[in-house]
N, C-alpha and C positions, 0 to 999 in steps of 0.2 A: 172450377179447378184452376189452381196458379201456385206458382213458386213463388216462395218469399225469402227474404235475407235480410238481417240487420246487424249493424255493428255498433257500439259505443267504446270509445276509445279517446280517455282523456287526455291523450300526447296530442290529439288536433291533427293527424295526419292522414286523414280519409279523402280520397278522390275518387272519380268516376271510373277510373281505370281498375281502381280494387274491386269496386261494387260491381260494376260490370263484368268483369272476369267472374266474380262468384256466381252470380244470377244466370251466366252464359253456361254454367254447366249444367244446368236442367233445362234446355230450349222447349222440351217437348211439355213441360208442366204448363206453358204458356206462349202458343206461337201466334197470339192477336195482338200484343201490345207488351212494352216494356217500357219500365219507368224507375227513376232513382231521385232519391231526395237526400242532401246532404245540409246539414244547419250552417250557419254562418262560422261558427267556430269551428268547423269540420271536426266536430267530435261524434256526430251522430250520424250515420247513413243507414237509409232503407233503400231496398231494391224490389222491384215485383216483376215477375213473368206472368201476363193476363190470358186467360183461358175464357173468353166472354160466354155468359150465361143469362145473366139477368141485366136488363139495360145494357145494351149492345154500344150506347153513344159514349162520346168522349167524357161524359159526367161521371162515367164509372170507372175511369182510370186511377190507378194506385202507383205509388203510395198516392194517399189522398189524406186532407188534413180539415179541419173545422172551419168555420167562417172566419175565425181570428189569427188562424195560422199557429196555433198553440200545441195541437195536439194531432200528431201524425200516425197513419195506419198503414200495415201492409197486411193483408188477409188472404187465406187460402180456405176455400170452403163455401158452405150454402147455410143460410139462416131461413128456415123453413116458415116462421112466424113473423117474418119481418114486416108483412104490412100490418099486423095487429100493433106490433111494437112502434111503428112509423106513426099510426093514429095517436097511440100512447103518447109518446114523444111530442108530439106536436102540441098536444093539451099541456106541456109542460113548458110550451113556448119556444121549441127548437123549431128551426126552419131547414128545410131539405131543397138542395141543388139537383137531386137525381132522383131516380125512381129505383136506385140499386141497393142491395141489402147490406154493402159494405158501409154506405154512409149512415144507415140505421145503427150499425154495431158500433160505430165511432162516435156517435151522439149517446148510446145506450151506456157506453163508459163514461162518456163526458157526466151524464147523468147519474150513476149509480156505482161509478169506480169498478172495483172488483167484483161488486154485488150486482154487475150486469149479466153473469155468467149464469146467474138463476133465473133470467129471462129468457134464455135462448133455447130454442130447438132448432138443433141444426148440428152441421159436421163442420168442424172449424180447428184451424190452427192459426194464430194471427200473434202479430208483435206490435206494440204501441209506444212512441216516444212521446212522453208526456212531459212537456217543456216547463209550465209553471211548477209541477210536482216533482220535477227534475229526478224522473225514473223511467227505466223501461219495463213495459207488464207484458208478459207472456202468458198465453193460454192456450190449452188444448180441450178438444171435445170430450164429453163424459164415456164414452166408449172407445176412443182412441182411432177414430176413422180417419184423422188427417195427422200427418207426422210432423214432429218438432224438436230438432236436434239443437242444443246449446252448448256451450263450453264457457266459462269463466276463468281468466288468467291475469294476474295483476290487479290492475283495476278496470279490466276491460273486459267486454261480454260480446259473444257472437251468436246468433241463432239463424237456423235456416229449416226450410223444408226438407233438405237431405243433406247427408254428410258430406258429400263430394263438393258441396258448395263452400263448406268450412274449410276443407282440405284445399281448396282452389285459393283461398286467401294467404297460404304459405304461412299463416301465423302459428297454427298448431300443427306438429309433426306427426305422421301418420305410424305412431310408434303402437304394437300389437298388446291390445289388453288381454293377458292370458287368462285373468277369471272368465272373461266374457268367452273365450274359446273353449273353455272347459264347459260352462252353460251352454255353448251351442250343440257341442256333441252330445250332450245329453239330450237336450230339449228340441234340438233342430232348429232353435232361433234364438236371439239374444235378448233375454227379458227386461221387464221394468225399466230403470232408468239406465240401464247398463248399455256400454257402447264396445263395438269392436276396436275402436281406437281409443288409446289412453287418454284421459282428460276431458271426453266429451262424453256429454250425456244425452238422455232422451227425456223430456219433460213426461212424465206418466199422464196417462188419460186422466180425466177428473181433475186436474191440478193446474194450478197458475203460479208465476215465478214473478217475484217482483224484485228488480234490481235499482237499489238505490245508489245514483250516481254520485250524489256527496258524498256518500259514505264508503262508496267501493263494496257494498254488501248485498247479499242476495238473500231472498228467502223464498222457499217452496211450500205451498200450502194445497191440502185437497179440498175444493169445493164441492165434490159429489161422490156418492157411492149408492149402490143399490140398498134398499133399506132392508132392517131385518124382518123375518117372517111374522106377519100379525095373525090373519086369520084365514084359513083355506075357504075359496068360495066352493057352492056345490057345482057340479058338472054344468048344469045348466046356466048357471050365472057367469061361470067362467067363459063358457062357449060365447055367451052374448058380449060379455064384455070385452073379451079379447077381439072377437071379429069387429067391434065398433072403433076400439084402438087402432087395429090394423087397417081397417078403413080409413078412418081419419089420417093416418100415418101416409099411406099411400097416396090421398087425395093432395097432402101438402107437398109431395115430392113430385106432384105433376106441373107445378108451375114452372115453367121455363120459356126463354125467348129464342130457344134455338130448338131444331127437332129432337124428339125424345122417345125412346124405345125401352124395352126389357129384355134380358138374359132369362132364356127359358131352356132349362135343363130337362125339365119333365118331371125332377123331383117335386115333393111337397111344397119346399119353400118357395119356389121360384113360381111354380103353378098357383099358387095362392096369391102372390103377388099380381099376377095376370089377370086372375078371377077379378080381385077386387079393383084393378085398372079399368076392367070392362063395366064394372057396377058404377062407376064414376064417370067414365069416358064413352061416350056414344061413337065417336069418329073412328078413324084408323088406328090400330094399335101395332107397332112393329116390334117383331120379337126375333131372338137370335140363338142359334145353338151351334154347338162344334160337336165332330165327330171324328175318328182316325179310321182313315182307309185300311182295310185289310184286318181291322180288329174285330174279336168276337164278342167284345164288350162295349156296347154304345146306348146312349140313351136318346139318341135321336128320335127315334119311333114313339117313345113317350111324349116328347116334346111336339110332335106332330098332332098326337092324341088331343092335346091340350090347345095347341095352335087352331085346330079345327073346331073344336067345340067353342071356344070363343071368339072364333072369325078373325083371328090377328092375320096381318102379312107377315107371314113367317119365312126366315131364311137360315140355311145351316151351312157350315162350311165343313167341309170333308178334308182333313189335313193328310197328306201323304206321310208314310210312316220316318223317310228318310230326314230327320229335325235336328241331326247333329249340330248345323251350322246353327240354327236358330237358338239351340241350347246356350251355345258358345256365346252368342249374342246377348241373349236376355241375362245370362247369368253375370256378363260382363257390365251391364247396367246398375245391379243391384250395389247399393253402397254398404251394406251389410249382407253376410250370407244367409240364406235360409233355405233348408234342405228340401221344401216343399216343392215337388217335381209339377205339382199341379200349376204353377205359376206359368207354365209353357200352355197348356191348352187355355188357361184364363188370357194370356197374352194372345194368343191366336183369335180367340172370341172378341176380344176387346179390339183387335186389328180389322177383324171383319167387320164388327158393329159400327165403328167410327166412318165406314164408308158410306153410312147412311143416316146416322143419328150422332148427336153431340153428346147425349146425356141418356144413360141406361139404369134402368131399375134393377136390383138384384135381389135375392134370396138370402143373402148372408146372415148370419145371426141366429137362424132357427134351432141349429144343432146345441148350440151352447145354453140357449134360454129355455129350450124346451126338451133337453135329454135325448139328442138324436145320435149321439156316437156309439159304437161298437164297443170303446173301451168303458163306458159308462156300464155296461150290461156284464163286461166280464169283471170289471171290478165289484160289483153287487155280488155275483157269485163267489168271488174270492172273499170277500167281507164276511160273508155268511159262513163259509168254510174255515177261515180263520178264526172265526169265533169258537168253533169247537175244538180246533187243533192245539195240541200241548207243544209246549217248545221242540222235544224231540222230533217231532210229525213235520214242524214247521221247517226245521234243519234238513230233514230229509226232502221236504216238498222243493227247497231251495237248491239242494245238491242235484237232484233230477233235472230241474229247470235248467239249470246251467249246463247240462250235458245233452240237452235238447236242440235240434237245429232251430235257428232263428225264423220265426214265422209259424212254427209247427202247432197245431192244435192243442191247447190245453197248457202251453208253455207259459204265458203271461198270467194266466190262473194261478199256476202253481207259485210263481213267483210272489202273487199277490197273498197266498196263504204264508209264504215264508217271510213276507215285510209286516203281515197282519195291520188291521186297523187302517189309519189314511194311507199306508203304503200300499195298499192293494190297489191305489187309483194313481199314485206317483210312480211307484217304482217300475211296474211292466210298462208304463209307457216312454222309459228312456231308450233312445237309441242306442248309445252305447252304454252299458252299466259301468259301475266303478271298476270291476276287475277288467273290465273290456278296455277301459280308458288307459288302464296300467299298461296293456299291451299295445294300444294305439299310439300313446304319446311316446315321445323320445324319454328316456329315464330322467334327463337333465329338467325336462319342461314339466313333467309330473309332479316333481318336488315343490314347482312353484305354486301350485292351485290346491283346491280343497277339494277332492273328487267328489264326493258325498254332497256337496253343497246344495246343487240343482235339485235333488231329491227333498232336502229340507226346506228348501225355499218353496217348492209346490205343496209339501205338506203344511206349512206354515199359513197357507192362505185358505186351508180347511178349517180353520178354528171359528168361522162365522157360526152363530146358532141357528144352523139349517140342521134338516135332514141331510143324510148322505149323499143323496142323489142331488139336492141342491146345493151341497158342499163341492161337489165335482165341477157343476156347472158354473159355480161362482170362481172356482180356481181357474178356470178354462177362459171366463171373461176377463180376466185379470192377466192372463198368461199367452193361451193359445191363441185367442181371437185378436187382440191388439198387435201381438209381435209377431204372428204368422199370418193368419188369414187374410187380416185388414193391410198388412204390410202388402202381401202378394196382390191383394186386388189393387190397391192404390199405385204400385210401381206396375204391375201390367196394363193398366187401363192409362196411367198417365204417360208411358212410353208412347201411346196412341192416342196423346191428348183428348182423351175421353172421360167424361165424368160420371162416376158410378155412385149411384144412392141407395141406401140399404134401409127399407122401410122397416123390417123386423127390429132393428137397432134404435128404432126411436126411443128416446130414453124412457118415454111412458109405459111402454111395451115392456122393457127391461125390468122397471120398478115393479108393475103389475106380476111380471112372471115370480119375481122372489117374495114379494110381499102376500102373494094370495094363490099361488099355485104349489102345492105340497107335491114333494118327490112321486107319489103314486099317481098324480096325474100325469105325470112326465114319462115315467116309465111305470107301465101295470102289467103283471103277468108276463114279462119279456117282451112287453110291445113299447117300443123307443117312440118318444113323440108322440105319445097317448092322446093328448088333448088335441092336439093340431091336426092329427089323422081324424080325430072327431070332426073338426072344421072342414077338414078335405073332403070328408065323405058327402059333407052337407053342400060344399060350392063346386067340386071338381067333377068330370065326366066320371060316369060309375065304371067304366071300362078302363079307366087308369088304376093300375095296381099300385095300392098303397104300401104293401109290407114288402119293401125292397128298399136296399142302400146301396148304392154305387159311389164310389166316390169320385169327386171330379179330378182326375188323375189321368197320366199316361199309362195307359193299359200296359201289364207286365209282359204279354206277348209282343209288344212293340219294342219294349225297352231291350228285349233279345235280340233284336235285330239293330241295335244302335252300336256306335263304335265307342260307347262310353267306358269300356275298360281299357281300349287302348290308349283313350285320352288321358284316363287316370294315370296310366304307366309313364307316359311323357311328361308330368309334373315332376317337379324337382321338391320333394317334401321339406326339404331343407333341414332344419333342427326342430322341428315342432313334431312331425308325425314319422313313425317307424316303417319305413319301406317295406321290411319282412311281413309285417302285419298287413299291409296294404295288398301286398301279393298273395298272402295266404286267403284274404278275403273273395280277392278276384278268383282265384282257385277253386275255390269253394264254390261260388255262384257258377262259374262253369260247368261243374260237376254235378249242380244241381242239388247241393246240400244245404238246403234251406233257402228261405225267401230272403236274401241279403240286400235287395236294390235299394232299399230305405239307407241302409249304411253306406252303399257305394255312392247314392245321389248327397248324401250328407258329406261325404269325402270330396265329390266332385265340385260341389259349390264353395266348399272352403277353400280348396287348392287352387281353383280357378280365382277366387277372390284375392289369394294371397299372390297369385301370378300378376294381378293387376297393381295390388298393393307396394309390390318390392320393386316397380318400375320407378 
């Protein structure tokens, strides 16, 4: 894992101070080395922070160029099939000076251009300066494991791993994007190519950008998506083929020149990863888990069952409940607000894991690909009920839901009946619904945004020709996964200079999950992740309970002991947020009128970001 930065400015005024200042904004992304390249005309500059994983020698330093010095690259990620690509490229006549995947990626581009992306199996975000072609080429991996921000202004372009690098140049003012704020308070994250700062964008997963330096024009193209549904495999076939794909995916992710381990929560996904690691690796396997001192909810006992069964060297960290200072610290590192409080346990886990290894495998992706979320089940119920409900009944359902405390059982189902169809999935999931945002935002701010846009955005993603379960899974791999889950994992791990690899998110697994696994193999008779649980029953210890779902989050009983509400009241909401409504939410939570912590966390992360942004 690394930090990357690049700039093209035809005015020719680039220097090492500018590039060094930008890459210095993310020191944690690459503690092992730093490199800067500026071309002779001072119109192109690339910078790199390196976390060494493959080929630890100086031969793997970046930015890296080809033998002729014509093509330069700065690359963040891992290409898991680089040995096979290296052999293929050697047959084409290319010669290599290192054993690293960066050089293989560089020559893959030289051989195939944008077509190289179809050959890659990995996680990546990279920028290439193609001098003969007079272009900047940017690309991001298929599912969005690695981040890539960019901006174009005038005839110039800047790209980076994180927003703070772009802002460090002083070329782009940190003006707030009102529509992004609107989406954030609905979804809890800022989706797609949108960014919290005006005139900055995120390159979407599975896309590349080509900037023509001669013409000063940019084009963004999608190079990958999961396939349309073809034909469902029977249960026996699906189990055999998914196990084979996952086993190969895990095997590919065990290649490393530094110590490697795995996150182990005791849940199905991370436990399956460890089980498949053991099938491949006979030596020591290091596993790690996190729990909270004094909490009634902990998964560490289940992690222990799996660790003992597979003979791993297991370590767990138990975090004391007074984590207010850490919340302040971690939220301050985020370049965009995400409300997901599970970033804290992920941060603790990554920090602890880094003491022993530099690379860790995780189980991320299982819920989105195989139907594991609770909101899928409630949406299925709501969809069936909405199909029988006439318009007046839907209106009554919406009215009742609006008067129920947030978090009360049945509230989201009633909202789903009210919305009907696709809204059964998108509408209940919103943190603040349209009527609530009218109260949350100041009157002046509310007039600048389309309050209903986030719901329509989610629903539009469900137009794929899938069954309802796969439509929901598809929407989540396009929004929740890359814009929340993988952001959280990337930032929390990189804050600690730890690389995290996700075998379940191998693109081949994702393609198979949508092409050959129908919704009734993902959720069957109320059993979520039906197919994965069948595989788990085959590979995991029999004493591990599979019918449970404990989110990787800060337990609510510990949240009650934090000083979060005091911190919220200390912020100055300024012209964006209604302070009376904020006080009302805090008062309702203190009186235990509904489970409002997700709303308060969304407010905390935004106001904390705003506090830093205003400086």
